[in-house]
N, C-alpha and C positions, 0 to 999 in steps of 0.2 A: 442622280445617285444619292441615296440616303444612308446615313451612318447612325448606328446606335451609340449613345453616350456610354462610355466605359466607367463603371462605378468601382473604385478601388477602396476597400475598407482597410483601415490600419490593423495590422496583425498582432500588435503588441510584442512584448519581449518573449524570450525563450520560455520562461517560467509559465507565462499565461498560455502559450500555445501548446506546451507539452505536459505540464504538471497540473495546472489549474483547470483541467477539463472535467467533464462529468466522470469519465473513467478514472482519471487521476485522483479525484476526490474519493471515489469508492475504494481504490487501492489503498490509499493512505488510511482510510477508516478501518478497513479489514486488517491492515498491518498493525495498527494500534490495538485493535480488539484482540488479535491473536497474541500480541506481546503481553497484554495484561492478563489474558486467560492463562497463558503459559507460566507467567510469574506466580499467579495465584495457585495454580496446580503444583508448582514446585515448592511453594511455601507450605501447602497443605500436606504434601506427601513426604517432605524432607524434615529433618531435624532443624528447627529454626535457629538454634544456637550455633550449629555447625555450618550453616550456609554462608558462603563468602560472597564478596562482590563479584568475583569472576563467575561463579555459578549462577548468580542472579542475572548477570549480563548475558551469559550463554542462553539462559531460558528466554530472555527477552528477544534475542536474535533469532532463536529457533521459532518462536511464536510469530514474529514479524515475517519470517521467511514463509511460513505456512499461509499467513494472510496474503502475502504477495502471490503465492502459487494458486490460491483459490480464485483470485480475480484475473490472473494473467495466463492460466493454462489454456491450451487449445479448446478443451471442452467448455470452459467458462465463456469463451468467445464464440461458441457455436460452430466450431470447425472440426468436430469429431468425425 
């Protein structure tokens, strides 16, 4: 009887398995790009003196959310 040797690879920690993958890097990149573009758009269209920290933070969150949706929607994953 012959047995194959089982090769076990270390899986790393939770961050490396779930976030630091190719898809995770792409998601983070698109979220940062969306946040920056949203902030620039709000600064261009709004009155700069009247913009508050809350409005800027809201723009950043909305842009990051759209970046997240672009990479994690079913159509982006080819499941349409």
